[in-house]
C-alpha positions as CSV (number, residue, x, y, z in Angstrom):
1,M,85.1,127.7,59.5
2,S,81.4,127.7,58.5
3,L,78.2,127.0,60.3
4,T,75.7,124.3,59.5
5,P,72.0,125.1,59.3
6,S,71.7,123.9,62.9
7,G,74.3,126.4,64.0
8,T,77.1,124.0,64.7
9,A,80.6,124.9,63.7
10,R,82.3,123.1,60.9
11,D,86.0,123.2,60.3
12,G,86.2,120.4,57.8
13,G,85.7,117.7,60.4
14,A,82.7,116.7,62.5
15,A,80.2,119.3,63.7
16,S,80.8,120.6,67.2
17,P,77.9,120.3,69.6
18,V,75.8,123.4,70.0
19,V,76.0,124.9,73.5
20,T,72.6,126.1,74.6
21,T,73.1,126.6,78.3
22,V,76.0,127.9,80.3
23,V,76.2,127.4,84.1
24,V,78.6,129.5,86.2
25,H,79.4,128.6,89.8
26,R,81.2,130.8,92.2
27,I,83.2,128.5,94.5
28,R,84.8,129.0,97.9
29,L,87.1,126.5,99.5
30,L,86.2,125.3,103.0
31,E,88.3,126.5,105.8
32,G,91.6,124.7,106.0
33,V,91.5,123.2,102.5
34,D,94.8,123.6,100.7
35,P,94.2,125.3,97.3
36,E,96.7,122.9,95.6
37,R,94.8,119.9,96.8
38,F,91.6,121.3,95.3
39,E,93.3,122.3,92.0
40,S,95.0,118.9,91.7
41,W,91.6,117.2,92.2
42,V,90.1,119.5,89.5
43,R,92.9,118.7,87.0
44,D,93.1,115.0,87.7
45,V,89.6,113.9,88.6
46,D,87.0,116.5,87.7
47,Y,88.2,117.3,84.2
48,A,88.8,113.5,83.5
49,A,85.2,112.7,84.4
50,C,83.7,115.1,81.8
51,P,83.7,112.6,78.9
52,R,81.3,110.5,81.0
53,L,78.8,113.3,81.1
54,P,77.3,113.4,77.6
55,A,75.6,116.9,78.0
56,V,78.9,118.6,79.0
57,V,80.7,120.0,76.0
58,G,83.0,122.4,77.9
59,F,84.2,122.8,81.5
60,A,86.9,124.9,83.1
61,V,87.7,126.0,86.6
62,Q,89.3,129.4,87.1
63,R,91.2,130.7,90.2
64,V,90.0,134.2,91.1
65,T,93.1,136.4,90.9
66,D,91.5,139.8,91.3
67,A,92.3,140.5,95.0
68,E,89.5,143.2,95.2
69,A,86.9,140.8,93.9
70,A,87.4,137.8,96.2
71,A,89.1,136.3,99.2
72,P,91.8,133.7,98.8
73,G,90.4,130.3,98.0
74,E,87.8,131.5,95.6
75,Y,87.2,130.1,92.1
76,F,84.6,130.0,89.4
77,E,83.7,127.3,87.0
78,I,82.0,127.6,83.6
79,I,80.1,124.5,82.5
80,E,78.8,124.5,78.8
81,V,76.1,122.0,78.1
82,T,74.0,121.1,75.1
83,D,70.8,121.1,77.0
84,R,69.7,121.9,80.6
85,T,67.4,118.8,80.7
86,E,70.2,116.5,79.5
87,F,72.6,118.0,82.0
88,E,70.1,117.4,84.8
89,R,70.1,113.7,83.7
90,D,73.9,113.7,83.9
91,M,73.6,115.2,87.4
92,R,71.7,112.1,88.5
93,S,74.5,109.8,87.3
94,E,76.9,107.9,89.5
95,T,79.8,109.8,88.0
96,F,78.3,113.2,88.8
97,R,77.2,112.2,92.3
98,G,80.7,110.9,93.0
99,L,82.2,114.2,91.9
100,V,79.8,116.2,94.1
101,A,80.7,114.0,97.1
102,E,84.4,114.8,96.7
103,F,83.8,118.4,95.9
104,E,81.8,119.0,99.0
105,K,84.7,117.8,101.2
106,M,86.8,120.7,99.8
107,A,84.5,123.5,98.7
108,T,81.0,125.0,98.4
109,V,79.1,126.7,95.6
110,V,78.3,130.2,96.9
111,A,76.4,131.5,93.8
112,E,75.1,130.1,90.5
113,L,74.2,131.8,87.3
114,T,72.5,129.9,84.4
115,G,71.9,131.3,81.1
116,E,71.3,130.7,77.4
117,R,73.9,131.7,74.9
118,V,73.0,134.6,72.6
119,G,73.7,133.4,69.1
120,T,76.6,131.1,68.5
121,G,79.1,133.3,70.3
122,Y,82.8,133.5,69.3
123,R,85.6,131.2,69.9
124,S,89.0,131.4,68.2
125,R,89.9,128.2,66.5
């Protein structure tokens, strides 16, 4: 793999978008929400909506498994975006607002970290 002058990765195909901003949310399920219901929604609805959010180039939700770090029903999500301003535009879209409406029936964001990636980072293949 080589990098183009703009810093995008090349593997012989099209350039990958450059991630400039990463948003991490710590999530807690609302009382009484079944974790499988939330996880099913993430897999079937949340992930499926990502292609309709142009600024989002990566998104994953992780279940917290370290018992000392969190209570049951805690998750964190990592959102990789090309640009914070473009992501804010995505956040005003009907797609995003619909996701938020469903999410808020099951969970709440209890903390947010936003940062800029240092260099291009590393990702295997």
